[in-house]
C-alpha positions as CSV (number, residue, x, y, z in Angstrom):
1,M,357.8,191.7,221.2
2,V,361.3,190.3,221.5
3,F,359.9,187.0,222.6
4,Q,357.6,186.8,219.7
5,F,360.4,187.4,217.3
6,F,362.5,184.6,218.8
7,W,359.6,182.2,219.0
8,K,358.8,182.7,215.3
9,R,362.4,182.2,214.3
10,M,362.8,179.0,216.2
11,A,359.4,177.7,215.1
12,L,358.1,177.4,218.7
13,K,354.4,177.1,218.9
14,Q,352.8,178.4,222.1
15,I,350.1,176.0,223.3
16,S,349.1,177.8,226.5
17,S,350.0,180.7,228.8
18,N,348.6,181.3,232.3
19,K,349.6,183.9,234.9
20,C,350.8,182.4,238.1
21,F,352.4,184.1,241.2
22,G,353.2,187.1,239.0
23,G,354.9,185.0,236.4
24,L,353.8,183.0,233.3
25,Q,353.3,179.3,233.0
26,K,353.6,178.5,229.3
27,V,353.6,175.3,227.2
28,F,355.3,175.2,223.8
29,E,355.5,172.6,221.0
30,H,358.5,172.3,218.6
31,E,360.0,169.9,216.1
32,S,362.8,168.0,217.8
33,V,365.9,167.3,215.8
34,E,367.1,164.6,218.2
35,L,363.8,162.8,218.5
36,K,362.4,163.4,215.0
37,C,358.9,164.2,216.3
38,K,356.9,167.1,217.7
39,M,357.7,167.6,221.4
40,K,356.0,169.7,224.1
41,F,357.7,171.4,227.1
42,A,356.4,173.5,229.9
43,I,358.3,176.6,231.0
44,Y,357.6,178.9,233.9
45,L,358.9,182.5,233.6
46,P,359.0,184.2,237.0
47,P,358.5,188.0,237.3
48,K,362.2,188.6,237.4
49,A,362.4,187.2,233.8
50,E,360.8,190.4,232.6
51,T,363.8,192.5,233.5
52,G,366.8,190.2,233.2
53,K,368.2,186.7,232.7
54,C,367.3,184.1,235.3
55,P,368.8,180.7,236.2
56,A,367.2,177.6,234.6
57,L,366.0,174.6,236.6
58,Y,365.0,171.5,234.6
59,W,362.5,169.0,236.0
60,L,362.3,165.5,234.6
61,S,359.0,163.6,235.3
62,G,358.4,159.9,235.8
63,L,356.8,157.0,234.1
64,T,353.5,157.7,232.2
65,C,353.9,161.4,232.7
66,T,353.8,164.3,230.2
67,E,354.9,167.9,230.6
68,Q,351.6,168.5,232.4
69,N,351.9,166.5,235.6
70,F,354.6,168.6,237.3
71,I,353.1,172.0,236.4
72,S,349.6,171.1,237.5
73,K,350.2,168.9,240.6
74,S,353.5,169.9,242.4
75,G,352.7,173.4,243.5
76,Y,356.2,174.7,242.7
77,H,355.2,178.1,241.3
78,Q,355.3,180.2,244.4
79,A,358.8,179.2,245.4
80,A,360.1,179.5,241.8
81,S,358.6,183.0,241.6
82,E,360.1,184.1,244.9
83,H,363.6,182.7,244.0
84,G,363.5,184.0,240.4
85,L,364.0,180.6,238.7
86,V,362.9,179.7,235.2
87,V,361.6,176.1,235.5
88,I,361.5,173.9,232.4
89,A,359.6,170.6,232.3
90,P,359.8,168.5,229.1
91,D,357.8,165.5,228.1
92,T,359.1,162.1,229.2
93,S,359.5,160.4,225.8
94,P,358.9,160.9,222.0
95,R,355.3,160.7,221.0
96,G,353.5,159.5,217.8
97,C,356.5,157.8,216.2
98,N,354.5,154.9,215.0
99,I,356.9,152.3,216.4
100,T,355.4,148.9,216.8
101,G,355.0,148.1,220.4
102,E,355.5,151.7,221.7
103,D,352.0,151.8,223.4
104,E,351.8,148.2,224.6
105,T,352.9,148.7,228.2
106,W,353.0,151.6,230.6
107,D,356.7,151.2,231.7
108,F,358.3,151.0,228.2
109,G,357.9,153.0,225.1
110,T,355.5,156.0,225.1
111,G,355.8,157.9,228.4
112,A,358.9,155.8,229.4
113,G,361.9,157.1,227.6
114,F,364.1,156.6,230.7
115,Y,366.4,159.5,229.6
116,V,368.8,157.3,227.6
117,D,369.9,157.4,224.0
118,A,368.7,154.1,222.6
119,T,371.1,152.0,220.5
120,E,368.7,149.3,219.5
121,D,366.2,149.1,216.6
122,P,363.5,150.2,216.3
123,W,364.0,152.7,219.2
124,K,367.4,154.3,218.3
125,T,366.0,156.7,215.7
126,N,363.6,158.5,218.1
127,Y,364.4,157.5,221.6
128,R,367.2,159.9,222.4
129,M,365.9,161.6,225.5
130,Y,369.4,161.9,227.1
131,S,370.7,164.0,224.2
132,Y,367.4,165.9,224.0
133,V,367.4,166.8,227.7
134,T,371.1,167.6,228.0
135,E,371.8,169.3,224.7
136,E,368.9,170.1,222.4
137,L,366.4,171.4,224.9
138,P,368.9,173.7,226.8
139,Q,370.0,175.2,223.5
140,L,366.4,175.9,222.6
141,I,365.7,177.4,226.0
142,N,369.0,179.5,226.0
143,T,368.2,180.9,222.5
144,N,364.6,181.8,223.1
145,F,364.1,182.7,226.7
146,P,365.8,185.0,229.3
147,V,367.9,182.4,231.0
148,D,371.6,182.5,232.0
149,P,373.2,179.5,230.3
150,Q,375.9,179.4,233.0
151,R,373.4,178.8,235.8
152,M,371.5,175.6,235.3
153,S,370.3,172.8,237.6
154,I,368.2,169.7,237.3
155,F,365.8,167.6,239.4
156,G,363.1,165.0,238.9
157,H,360.9,162.2,240.2
158,S,361.2,158.4,240.0
159,M,362.3,157.7,236.4
160,G,363.0,161.4,236.2
161,G,364.9,161.3,239.4
162,H,367.1,158.7,237.7
163,G,367.3,161.0,234.7
164,A,368.4,164.0,236.8
165,L,371.1,162.0,238.7
166,I,372.6,160.6,235.5
167,C,372.5,163.9,233.7
168,A,374.4,165.6,236.6
169,L,376.9,162.8,237.1
170,K,377.7,162.4,233.4
171,N,378.3,166.1,232.9
172,P,380.5,167.4,235.7
173,G,380.2,171.2,236.0
174,K,377.2,171.5,233.7
175,Y,374.6,171.6,236.5
176,K,375.0,173.7,239.7
177,S,372.9,171.3,241.7
178,V,370.8,168.2,241.5
179,S,367.9,166.7,243.6
180,A,365.4,163.9,243.3
181,F,362.2,162.6,244.6
182,A,362.1,158.8,244.9
183,P,364.6,158.2,242.1
184,I,365.3,154.9,240.4
185,C,368.9,154.8,241.8
186,N,370.2,151.5,240.4
187,P,368.2,150.6,237.3
188,V,370.5,147.8,236.1
189,L,369.3,145.8,239.2
190,C,365.6,146.6,239.2
191,P,362.7,145.3,237.1
192,W,361.8,148.6,235.5
193,G,365.5,149.3,234.5
194,K,366.1,145.8,233.2
195,K,363.1,146.0,231.0
196,A,363.8,149.4,229.7
197,F,367.6,149.0,229.3
198,S,367.4,145.6,227.5
199,G,364.9,147.2,225.0
200,Y,366.7,150.5,224.4
201,L,370.3,149.5,224.9
202,G,370.4,145.7,224.1
203,T,371.5,142.7,226.1
204,D,375.1,143.8,226.8
205,Q,374.6,144.8,230.4
206,S,378.0,146.6,230.6
207,K,376.5,149.3,228.3
208,W,373.6,149.8,230.8
209,E,376.0,151.1,233.5
210,A,376.6,154.4,231.6
211,Y,373.0,155.3,232.5
212,D,373.0,153.9,236.1
213,A,373.5,156.6,238.8
214,T,375.0,154.0,241.3
215,H,377.6,152.8,238.7
216,L,378.4,156.3,237.6
217,V,379.2,157.3,241.2
218,K,381.4,154.2,241.6
219,A,383.3,155.1,238.5
220,S,383.6,158.8,239.5
221,P,386.6,160.4,241.1
222,G,384.2,162.5,243.1
223,T,382.3,165.7,242.3
224,Q,381.4,169.1,243.8
225,L,377.6,168.2,243.5
226,D,375.5,168.5,246.6
227,I,372.7,166.0,246.2
228,L,369.3,166.1,247.9
229,I,367.0,163.1,247.8
230,D,363.6,162.7,249.4
231,Q,362.1,159.3,249.6
232,G,358.7,158.3,251.0
233,K,359.0,155.5,253.5
234,D,355.6,154.1,252.5
235,D,356.4,154.1,248.8
236,Q,355.2,150.8,247.3
237,F,358.0,151.0,244.7
238,L,360.6,151.3,247.4
239,S,359.3,148.1,249.0
240,D,359.0,146.4,245.6
241,G,362.8,146.9,245.0
242,Q,362.4,149.3,242.0
243,L,364.2,152.3,243.6
244,L,367.2,150.9,245.5
245,P,368.4,154.1,247.2
246,D,370.6,152.3,249.7
247,N,372.9,151.1,246.8
248,F,373.3,154.7,245.7
249,I,373.9,156.1,249.2
250,A,376.6,153.4,249.8
251,A,378.3,154.3,246.5
252,C,378.3,158.0,247.4
253,T,379.9,157.5,250.9
254,E,383.1,159.6,251.2
255,K,382.8,160.6,247.5
256,I,379.8,162.8,247.0
257,P,377.8,164.6,249.7
258,V,374.2,163.4,249.8
259,V,371.3,164.5,252.0
260,F,368.9,161.5,252.0
261,R,365.6,162.0,253.8
262,L,363.3,159.1,254.4
263,Q,359.9,160.7,254.9
264,E,357.6,158.8,257.3
265,G,354.2,157.9,255.9
266,Y,354.7,159.3,252.4
267,D,354.2,157.4,249.2
268,H,355.3,157.8,245.5
269,S,352.6,160.4,244.5
270,Y,352.6,164.1,243.7
271,Y,351.1,164.7,247.2
272,F,354.6,163.7,248.4
273,I,356.3,165.9,245.9
274,A,354.0,168.9,246.7
275,T,354.9,168.5,250.4
276,F,358.6,168.9,249.9
277,I,358.9,170.8,246.6
278,T,359.7,174.1,248.3
279,D,362.7,172.5,250.1
280,H,364.0,171.4,246.7
281,I,363.5,174.8,245.0
282,R,365.4,176.3,247.9
283,H,368.2,173.8,247.6
284,H,368.7,174.7,243.9
285,A,368.3,178.5,244.5
286,K,371.1,178.3,247.0
287,Y,373.5,177.3,244.2
288,L,371.8,179.0,241.2
289,N,371.6,182.4,242.9
290,A,375.0,182.3,244.6
């Protein structure tokens, strides 16, 4: 009954609810102030959430994904249930904003928000995924669900791995831990990043560096973060030069501890994520439950 009261107050509309490993996998819709559109997010409430506040772990998905991909394909629920983690997976971009060109390509616009706050027309009004993920969504979660605001971590895949890394690096102390699967590590130098950043942030490439994990590390005095990255060795986007993890690893040397695992035979898919997701949940639980 307490949940129902909060949900009504915050105008959260429940889309679905399914029992899973003793907890509940739910999806909600709400009106986003930052993005000026309706947004969906998925949230898993483990059994421990019935009796007290739990840590919050945010997942950011990759290009073309919605809030559904991670919750239906990664197989994370059992580990999240066992470690008592509330796991939140937002959508990857604003939807239905009626911006000319938003649906023209798969790697820009709808499904490709890149977790930046756009500064260019016509994107700057709605495409504010960085502020949504780091400010609006956590406030919404903290207000409406049994989470401990002081215990929060973040992880993601590909474009979402980029998002997780920049959110953690740009906000020292906000997240207890960070990890990523096949992250876009140096977007200012890769085709995906150049396309997205020029569209959302304009032609001044010095402004792009504020959303580039490799540049953020170079400009950082160092951090307490313990970073875990898994990368499939047979990932086509690795060989295509979209991910550039070597640049990030080199920047982190002697500054930030990184465990980088190149996984033989694995690609960029959710089969890869499902294989190692328990390791990542355990990585975050170590810090969130400390």
